[in-house]
C-alpha positions as CSV (number, residue, x, y, z in Angstrom):
1,M,-13.7,101.4,-8.0
2,K,-16.8,102.0,-10.0
3,K,-16.9,101.0,-13.6
4,A,-20.0,102.9,-14.5
5,G,-20.4,102.9,-18.3
6,A,-17.1,101.0,-18.7
7,A,-16.9,98.2,-21.2
8,W,-17.0,94.6,-19.7
9,T,-13.7,92.8,-19.9
10,R,-13.1,89.1,-20.4
11,R,-12.0,89.0,-16.7
12,D,-15.3,90.7,-15.7
13,D,-17.3,88.2,-17.7
14,D,-15.3,85.3,-16.3
15,R,-15.9,86.5,-12.6
16,L,-19.6,87.1,-13.4
17,R,-19.9,83.5,-14.9
18,R,-18.2,82.0,-11.9
19,D,-20.2,83.9,-9.2
20,W,-23.4,83.3,-11.1
21,A,-22.8,79.5,-11.1
22,R,-22.2,79.7,-7.4
23,D,-25.5,81.5,-6.8
24,V,-23.7,84.5,-5.4
25,P,-26.4,87.3,-5.0
26,V,-26.5,89.9,-7.7
27,P,-25.8,92.8,-5.3
28,R,-22.7,91.0,-4.0
29,I,-21.5,90.3,-7.6
30,A,-22.2,94.0,-8.5
31,E,-20.1,95.1,-5.4
32,R,-17.2,92.8,-6.4
33,L,-17.2,94.1,-9.9
34,G,-17.8,97.7,-9.1
35,R,-21.0,97.8,-11.1
36,T,-24.7,98.2,-10.4
37,P,-27.0,95.2,-9.8
38,R,-28.9,96.2,-13.0
39,S,-25.7,96.2,-15.0
40,V,-24.8,92.8,-13.7
41,S,-28.2,91.4,-14.5
42,A,-28.2,92.9,-18.0
43,R,-24.7,91.5,-18.7
44,A,-25.9,88.0,-17.4
45,A,-28.7,88.2,-20.0
46,V,-26.2,89.1,-22.7
47,L,-24.0,86.2,-21.7
48,C,-27.1,84.0,-21.8
49,L,-26.7,82.9,-18.2
50,P,-29.8,81.2,-16.8
51,R,-32.5,83.4,-15.2
52,R,-32.5,83.2,-11.4
53,I,-35.7,82.9,-9.5
54,T,-35.1,82.7,-5.8
55,R,-38.1,82.0,-3.7
56,W,-38.8,84.1,-0.6
57,G,-38.5,82.2,2.6
58,A,-40.7,82.6,5.7
59,G,-37.9,84.3,7.6
60,E,-37.4,86.8,4.7
61,D,-41.1,87.5,4.6
62,R,-41.1,88.2,8.4
63,L,-38.1,90.5,8.2
64,L,-39.6,92.3,5.3
65,R,-43.0,92.8,7.1
66,D,-41.2,94.0,10.2
67,L,-39.0,96.4,8.6
68,W,-41.7,97.7,6.2
69,T,-44.1,98.2,9.1
70,A,-41.3,100.1,10.9
71,G,-41.0,102.4,7.9
72,A,-37.5,101.3,6.9
73,P,-36.4,102.5,3.4
74,A,-36.8,99.9,0.7
75,E,-33.0,100.1,0.1
76,A,-32.3,99.1,3.7
77,I,-34.8,96.3,3.5
78,A,-33.3,95.1,0.3
79,E,-29.8,95.0,1.9
80,A,-31.2,93.1,4.9
81,V,-32.9,90.4,2.7
82,R,-30.2,90.5,0.1
83,R,-32.6,91.5,-2.7
84,T,-33.1,94.5,-4.9
85,P,-35.4,97.3,-3.9
86,A,-37.7,96.4,-6.9
87,A,-37.9,92.8,-5.5
88,V,-38.8,94.2,-2.1
89,F,-41.7,96.4,-3.5
90,M,-43.0,93.4,-5.5
91,R,-42.9,91.1,-2.5
92,A,-44.5,93.7,-0.3
93,Q,-47.3,94.0,-2.8
94,A,-47.7,90.2,-2.9
95,L,-47.9,90.2,0.9
96,G,-50.6,92.8,0.9
97,L,-48.5,95.4,2.6
98,T,-49.5,99.1,2.2
99,R,-48.2,100.7,-1.0
100,R,-45.7,103.5,-0.5
101,S,-43.3,105.4,-2.6
102,A,-39.7,104.4,-3.5
103,A,-38.2,107.5,-1.7
């Protein structure tokens, strides 16, 4: 059940804090809470949860390169590497992959 625009409950906040502390990926937390990854990240900031910086591994870079070169949509790549589409675009740029549109 999607909670788009719904107020965050204490239970939602507790679940977010618990999953955040366990390093559950933001897209997975969003799925569990019925919210968007952007909403989860914004709420984490409101709750003053520590920022997450997850380094890309060699395997993720290889998978991104392979899928990017094959023309896979950013959303599909993001799901495969468990990142956001924005993170995929930023990493592709850092790897020197040819720029393309979000669609």
